[in-house]
C-alpha positions in Angstrom: 91.1 182.6 85.8 87.4 182.2 85.7 85.0 185.1 86.1 81.7 184.7 87.9 80.1 184.7 91.3 80.1 181.0 92.1 77.6 179.4 94.5 78.1 176.1 96.2 75.3 173.6 95.8 72.5 174.1 98.3 73.1 171.6 101.1 70.5 169.1 102.3 70.8 166.7 105.2 72.2 163.3 104.2 69.5 160.6 104.5 70.1 157.9 107.1 70.2 154.4 105.6 68.2 151.7 107.4 70.5 148.6 107.0 67.5 146.3 107.3 68.1 142.7 106.6 68.4 142.0 102.9 69.0 145.6 102.0 71.9 146.5 99.6 73.6 148.7 102.2 73.5 145.8 104.7 75.3 143.6 102.2 77.8 146.3 101.4 78.5 147.0 105.0 79.0 143.3 105.8 81.6 143.0 103.0 83.4 146.1 104.3 83.4 144.8 107.9 84.9 141.5 106.8 87.6 143.2 104.7 88.5 145.7 107.5 88.6 143.0 110.2 91.0 141.0 108.0 93.6 143.9 107.8 96.1 145.3 110.2 96.8 148.9 109.3 100.3 150.4 109.7 99.3 154.0 110.3 102.1 156.5 109.9 102.7 160.1 110.8 101.9 162.1 107.7 104.1 165.1 106.9 103.8 166.9 103.6 101.9 163.9 102.2 104.8 161.6 103.0 104.3 158.7 105.5 106.8 158.6 108.4 107.0 155.4 110.4 108.9 156.2 113.6 108.9 152.7 115.1 107.3 153.9 118.3 103.8 152.5 118.0 100.6 151.9 119.9 98.1 149.1 118.9 94.6 150.0 118.0 92.3 147.1 119.0 88.6 146.3 118.6 87.1 147.4 122.0 84.6 144.5 121.8 87.4 142.1 121.0 90.6 143.5 122.5 92.7 140.7 121.4 92.1 141.7 117.7 94.6 144.3 116.6 93.2 146.6 113.8 96.3 148.7 113.4 99.6 150.0 114.7 99.9 153.8 115.0 103.3 155.5 114.8 103.9 158.3 117.3 105.2 161.7 116.2 108.1 162.8 118.3 108.9 166.4 119.1 111.2 166.8 116.0 108.5 165.3 113.8 105.9 167.8 115.1 108.3 170.7 114.3 108.8 169.4 110.8 105.0 169.1 110.3 104.5 172.7 111.4 107.3 173.9 109.1 105.8 171.9 106.2 102.3 173.3 106.9 103.6 176.9 106.9 105.4 176.3 103.6 102.2 175.3 101.8 100.1 178.0 103.5 100.6 180.7 101.0 99.5 178.6 98.0 96.5 177.2 100.0 95.4 180.6 101.1 95.7 181.9 97.5 93.5 179.2 96.1 90.0 180.7 95.3 87.4 179.7 97.8 85.3 177.8 95.2 88.3 175.6 94.5 88.8 174.8 98.2 85.1 174.2 98.6 85.1 171.9 95.6 87.5 169.6 97.4 85.2 169.2 100.3 82.1 168.9 98.1 83.8 166.1 96.3 84.8 164.5 99.6 81.2 164.6 100.7 80.0 163.0 97.5 82.7 160.2 97.9 81.6 159.6 101.5 77.9 159.5 100.5 78.8 157.0 97.7 81.7 154.5 97.4 83.5 155.3 100.6 80.4 155.1 102.9 80.7 151.5 104.1 84.5 151.6 104.3 84.3 154.5 106.7 81.4 152.9 108.6 83.3 149.7 109.0 86.3 151.5 110.3 84.1 153.3 112.9 82.2 150.2 113.9 85.3 148.1 114.5 87.6 150.8 115.8 85.1 152.6 118.1 82.6 149.7 118.7 79.6 151.6 117.3 76.5 149.9 116.1 75.7 150.4 112.4 73.1 153.0 113.2 75.4 155.0 115.5 78.2 154.8 112.9 75.8 155.8 110.1 74.5 158.9 111.8 78.1 159.9 112.8 80.8 158.8 110.5 78.6 159.0 107.4 75.7 161.4 107.6 76.9 164.0 110.0 80.4 164.2 108.4 78.8 164.6 105.0 76.5 167.3 106.4 79.5 169.1 108.0 81.4 169.3 104.7 78.4 170.4 102.6 76.9 172.8 105.1 80.3 174.3 106.0 80.8 175.3 102.4 77.4 177.1 102.5 78.1 178.7 105.8 81.6 179.8 104.6 80.0 181.3 101.4 77.6 183.2 103.6 80.4 184.6 105.7 82.3 185.8 102.6 79.1 187.1 101.1 78.5 189.6 103.9 80.1 192.9 102.9 79.8 196.4 104.5 77.7 199.1 103.0 79.5 202.0 101.3 78.7 205.7 101.2 78.8 207.5 97.8 82.3 207.7 96.4 83.6 204.8 98.5 83.7 201.0 98.1 84.1 199.3 101.5 85.1 195.6 101.3 85.8 193.0 104.0 88.6 190.4 103.3 88.2 187.3 105.5 91.8 186.3 105.8 93.0 183.0 107.1 94.9 183.0 110.4 98.6 183.9 110.4 100.1 180.6 111.3 98.7 177.1 111.9 95.7 175.7 113.7 96.3 172.9 116.2 93.3 170.5 116.0 93.0 168.1 119.0 90.1 165.7 118.5 88.2 163.0 120.5 87.6 159.3 120.0 83.8 159.2 120.2 82.6 161.1 117.1 84.5 160.6 113.9 82.5 163.5 112.3 83.7 165.9 115.0 87.3 164.5 114.8 87.4 165.2 111.1 85.4 168.5 111.2 87.8 170.1 113.6 90.8 170.1 111.2 88.7 170.4 107.9 86.6 173.4 108.9 89.6 175.7 109.4 91.2 174.2 106.3 88.1 175.1 104.2 88.7 178.8 105.3 92.2 178.7 104.0 94.1 177.7 107.2 96.7 175.0 107.5 96.3 172.5 110.3 98.2 170.2 112.6 95.9 167.3 113.5 96.2 165.2 116.7 93.5 162.6 116.8 92.8 160.3 119.8 94.8 157.1 119.1 91.6 155.0 119.7 90.0 156.7 116.7 93.0 156.3 114.4 91.5 153.6 112.1 88.6 155.9 111.2 90.7 159.1 111.1 93.3 157.5 108.8 90.6 156.1 106.5 88.9 159.5 106.1 92.3 161.2 105.6 92.9 158.9 102.7 89.5 159.9 101.3 90.4 163.6 101.6 93.6 163.1 99.8 91.9 161.2 97.0 89.3 164.1 96.9 92.2 166.5 96.1 93.3 167.9 99.5 96.9 169.2 98.8 99.7 167.7 100.8 100.7 169.6 103.9 97.3 171.4 104.4 96.4 168.9 107.2 99.5 167.3 108.8 98.8 164.2 110.9 100.7 163.9 114.1 99.4 161.0 116.2 100.9 159.8 119.4 101.3 161.0 122.9 99.1 164.0 123.4 101.2 166.0 125.9 104.3 165.6 123.7 102.7 167.0 120.6 100.8 169.6 122.6 104.0 170.9 124.2 105.7 171.5 120.8 102.6 173.1 119.3 102.0 175.4 122.3 105.6 176.7 122.2 105.7 177.4 118.5 105.6 181.1 117.7 103.3 180.4 114.7 100.4 178.9 116.7 97.4 180.8 115.5 94.5 178.8 116.8 93.4 175.7 118.8 90.3 173.7 117.8 89.5 171.2 120.5 86.9 168.7 121.6 87.7 166.4 124.6 88.0 166.5 128.3 87.7 169.6 130.4 91.1 168.9 132.1 92.9 168.6 128.8 91.4 171.8 127.5 92.3 173.7 130.6 95.9 172.5 130.2 96.0 173.8 126.6 94.3 177.1 127.5 96.8 177.6 130.4 99.7 176.7 128.0 98.6 179.4 125.6 98.5 181.9 128.4 102.0 181.0 129.6 103.4 181.2 126.1 101.5 184.3 125.0 104.5 186.7 124.8 106.2 184.4 122.3 103.4 184.2 119.7 103.4 186.3 116.5 99.6 186.7 117.0 97.2 186.0 119.8 95.9 182.4 119.2 92.1 181.9 118.8 90.9 179.1 121.1 87.7 177.1 120.5 86.9 174.2 122.8 84.0 172.0 123.6 84.5 169.7 126.7 82.6 167.5 129.0 79.0 167.2 130.2 77.0 166.0 133.2 73.8 166.1 131.2 70.4 166.1 132.9 66.7 165.4 132.3 64.3 167.0 134.8 60.8 165.4 134.7 57.8 167.5 135.8 54.9 165.6 137.3 52.9 166.2 134.1 55.6 164.4 131.9 54.5 161.6 129.6 55.8 158.3 131.0 56.4 156.6 127.6 58.4 159.6 126.4 60.3 159.7 129.6 61.4 156.0 129.5 62.5 156.3 125.9 64.5 159.4 126.5 66.5 157.8 129.4 67.1 154.6 127.5 68.2 156.2 124.2 69.8 159.3 125.7 71.7 157.5 128.4 72.8 154.2 126.7 73.2 154.7 123.0 76.9 154.3 122.1 77.5 153.1 125.6 76.9 156.6 127.0 80.2 157.8 125.5 78.7 161.1 124.3 79.4 164.4 126.0 75.7 165.0 125.5 74.5 161.6 127.0 71.9 161.6 129.8 73.8 161.1 133.0 71.5 162.4 135.8 67.7 162.5 136.0 65.3 164.1 138.4 62.0 162.3 138.8 58.9 163.3 140.8 57.9 160.9 143.5 54.5 160.3 142.0 56.0 159.2 138.7 59.0 157.2 140.0 57.3 153.8 140.9 55.9 153.3 137.4 59.0 154.8 135.7 61.4 152.7 137.7 59.6 149.5 136.8 59.4 150.4 133.1 63.1 151.5 133.0 64.3 148.3 134.7 62.3 146.2 132.1 63.6 148.2 129.1 67.2 148.2 130.3 67.1 144.5 131.0 66.2 143.9 127.3 69.1 145.9 125.9 71.7 143.6 124.2 75.4 144.3 124.6 78.1 142.8 122.4 79.9 142.9 119.1 78.4 145.6 116.9 78.6 143.3 113.8 75.7 141.5 115.4 72.9 143.9 114.3 70.7 142.8 117.2 73.0 144.4 119.7 72.0 147.8 121.1 75.4 148.6 122.6 79.0 147.7 121.9 82.0 148.0 124.3 83.5 151.1 125.9 86.5 152.4 124.2 89.5 151.0 126.2 90.6 149.5 129.5 91.1 152.9 131.1 87.5 153.8 130.4 86.3 150.3 131.5 88.1 150.6 134.9 86.8 154.2 135.5 83.2 153.3 134.6 83.1 150.1 136.7 84.5 152.1 139.6 81.3 154.2 139.4 79.2 151.1 139.2 80.9 150.0 142.4 80.2 153.3 144.0 76.6 153.0 143.0 76.3 149.6 144.7 78.0 150.8 147.9 76.2 154.2 148.3 73.0 153.9 146.3 70.5 151.4 144.9 71.1 149.5 141.6 67.8 149.6 139.8 69.2 147.8 136.7 72.5 146.6 135.4 75.6 147.1 137.5 77.6 144.4 135.9 80.6 144.4 133.5 82.9 141.9 131.8 86.3 142.5 130.2 87.3 139.0 129.4 86.9 139.5 125.6 85.8 143.1 125.2 85.4 146.1 127.4 81.7 145.5 128.1 79.8 147.5 130.6 76.1 146.7 131.0 73.6 149.6 131.0 73.2 150.7 134.6 70.6 152.7 136.5 71.3 153.9 140.0 69.0 155.6 142.5 70.5 157.9 145.1 69.0 159.8 148.1 71.6 162.6 148.0 71.1 165.1 145.2 74.8 166.2 145.6 76.0 162.6 145.3 79.2 162.1 143.3 77.1 160.2 140.7 75.0 163.3 140.3 78.0 165.6 139.8 80.9 163.9 138.1 81.1 163.1 134.4 81.3 159.3 133.9 81.3 159.0 130.1 79.8 155.6 130.2 76.4 153.8 130.4 75.6 154.8 134.0 72.5 157.0 134.7 71.7 158.2 138.2 68.2 159.1 139.4 67.3 161.4 142.2 63.6 161.3 143.3 62.1 164.6 144.4 58.9 165.6 146.2 56.3 166.7 143.6 55.7 169.9 145.5 59.4 170.9 145.3 59.5 171.5 141.5 61.0 175.0 141.8 63.6 173.8 144.4 64.5 170.9 142.1 65.3 173.3 139.2 67.7 175.1 141.5 69.3 171.7 142.3 69.7 170.9 138.6 71.5 174.2 138.0 73.7 174.2 141.0 74.8 170.5 141.3 77.4 170.2 138.6 79.8 172.6 137.0 79.1 171.1 133.5 76.6 172.9 131.2 76.5 171.1 127.9 73.0 169.6 127.4 69.8 169.2 129.3 66.1 168.5 128.9 62.8 169.1 130.5 59.8 166.9 130.1 56.4 168.3 130.9 52.9 168.6 129.3 52.3 171.6 131.5 53.4 174.6 129.3 53.9 176.9 132.3 56.3 174.3 133.8 58.2 174.2 130.5 58.5 178.0 130.4 59.6 178.1 134.1 62.3 175.4 133.5 63.5 177.1 130.3 64.0 180.4 132.1 65.5 178.9 135.3 67.8 176.5 133.5 68.9 179.1 130.8 72.5 178.9 131.9 72.5 175.2 132.9 72.9 173.9 129.3 74.1 175.0 126.0 71.7 172.7 124.1 68.3 172.6 125.8 65.6 170.2 124.7 61.9 170.1 125.5 60.3 166.7 125.6 63.2 165.1 123.9 66.4 163.4 124.9 69.4 165.8 125.1 71.4 164.0 122.4 71.3 164.2 118.6 70.4 167.8 118.0 
């Protein structure tokens, strides 16, 4: 035993590397990309630190070169999931008993490893497996994940540090216990940082976790799990159960030891999980905690006083970076009639210059969408835009080599058009042009058009308009931006 009040190192945001031509990080990344592209991973189910290869597999391909298989992912069946839960529960007492500073040390070391020798290995996995440009991978798979691990330790320390006051003759103490059971972490394809944070944040607090990543993110997820194990994460604390989501979910939801769900993904999937918890509630030993973040139909509303240059940049970067595959991506914009002619012309010119292709070509601004299902859904919305609106830019796609969708801007006359209401999760932005005199009515439209309320932004140089929009749209978005794109908080 050691005596002392231990403090984790003060976290600082991880600097973003530039990857300019001739830089050391560019050379390191090129070498990592070449190595990763030359391998075909055999990704197992991982139970108690032991790989299980079930023989039922799904190929993981490069979205920008779908004939290139990066790995085969083994599916966890119902019995495998039960074994994983049992194994997690066996190690739970020892993991919970480990002092916080020792648990935190594992994630501090993992952050240092990712900031150092593992950085380009993880970036390469993300670029190839999720078709991210080097910048999008760097800010996600490297910097944000490093920040999650370091800041989580500081936030956890702050939670433990808060203690109740005591009256004379008493000593009141708060014990922040882990949950009684396991946490089921269901994670998305688009952000590796989120996919890893969802299981590791509960683990830091002493919980054991059943992790079900999206199969299209498995190359990156497996790479980071290897990093965590090398950093000292004990076997069984995070059990990896890839495969068919409904099958794993059904087993987890029916298990009496389910103590929590940590989810990011589609609204429909989250509702299914939430409903499943309700249906199985009498059978649980405790009442599961449920944390979920789902879809978005994110907006920008431009006031007539908005700056044109800022507006164009916000739409291009907010709507088309990472192929619009962000729940925070700009998807609908409201533009005053006085501003639209110049903005329309500028947007068409800027969008026309965006290069789409293999992210290993550093000149490309966009890669491919994640898989064929996504490609078919997004191109269906492009078709809808052609049939019922006006294509201002883009509108084309090609799946012959990769799942490429060109950045698309559509103008519609109906503010309640499907393209203004439904989440697309792709590089399609829809514009509705409003009369300058109807600013207040347009704010009402923004708030009432779509059920989603994730992110939004207002652009105006008129402070009174900003204050009005901030108040009127208070419940229209969780993250609200002023004169900035609604991504990358």
